[in-house]
C-alpha positions in Angstrom: 92.1 121.0 -176.8 94.6 123.8 -177.4 94.5 127.1 -175.6 94.5 129.9 -178.2 93.9 133.6 -178.5 91.8 135.1 -181.4 91.6 138.8 -182.2 88.4 139.7 -183.9 85.6 142.3 -184.1 82.3 142.1 -182.3 80.3 144.5 -184.5 82.5 147.6 -184.5 84.6 146.8 -181.4 87.9 144.9 -181.6 88.0 142.2 -178.9 90.4 139.4 -178.0 89.0 135.9 -177.3 91.0 133.5 -175.2 89.8 129.9 -174.9 90.2 126.3 -175.9 90.0 125.2 -179.5 89.4 121.8 -180.9 89.7 121.6 -184.7 87.1 119.9 -186.8 87.6 116.2 -187.6 86.4 114.3 -190.6 84.8 111.0 -189.9 86.4 107.8 -191.4 85.3 106.2 -194.6 85.4 102.6 -195.7 84.4 101.4 -199.1 82.8 104.8 -199.9 80.6 104.7 -196.8 81.1 107.1 -193.9 81.7 105.0 -190.8 82.1 107.8 -188.2 80.4 111.2 -188.2 82.3 114.4 -188.8 83.0 116.4 -185.7 82.6 120.2 -185.9 85.3 122.5 -184.6 84.7 124.0 -181.2 85.9 126.9 -179.2 85.2 127.3 -175.5 85.7 130.9 -174.3 87.6 131.6 -171.1 87.8 135.4 -171.5 86.7 138.2 -173.8 89.0 141.2 -173.5 88.8 144.8 -174.6 92.3 146.1 -174.6 93.5 144.8 -171.2 90.1 144.6 -169.5 88.2 141.3 -169.1 84.7 142.0 -170.3 83.4 138.4 -170.4 80.7 139.0 -167.8 78.9 141.6 -169.9 78.0 139.0 -172.5 74.9 136.8 -172.3 75.0 133.1 -173.1 73.7 133.7 -176.7 76.4 136.3 -177.4 79.1 134.1 -176.0 77.9 131.2 -178.2 78.1 133.5 -181.3 81.6 134.7 -180.3 82.6 131.0 -180.0 81.3 130.3 -183.5 83.0 133.4 -184.8 86.3 132.2 -183.3 85.9 128.8 -185.0 85.3 130.4 -188.4 88.3 132.6 -187.9 90.6 129.7 -186.9 89.3 127.3 -189.5 89.9 129.8 -192.3 93.2 131.0 -190.8 92.1 134.6 -190.8 91.4 136.3 -187.5 89.8 139.5 -188.7 86.0 138.8 -188.9 83.1 141.1 -188.0 80.3 139.4 -186.2 77.8 141.3 -188.4 79.0 139.3 -191.4 78.2 136.0 -189.8 75.2 136.4 -187.5 72.3 138.0 -189.4 68.7 137.6 -188.2 
């Protein structure tokens, strides 16, 4: 895993996510058959910062999971300017 920092928006607030990123891996194929499963990208949050303040503790587990998914989307598409409202609709 690689330690990375992602700047993104959580609704209307710009936040910085610091954590560990593991890129997605495609499973191997042999004779047209997939021999190993694909592995999704993962991001494990260490801190969520607003300006220079660590605000990680104010997020519940569900919100942290959504932020981790948001970080993966941002890193996989090489764009780090996403709004959570665009990805997490009820």
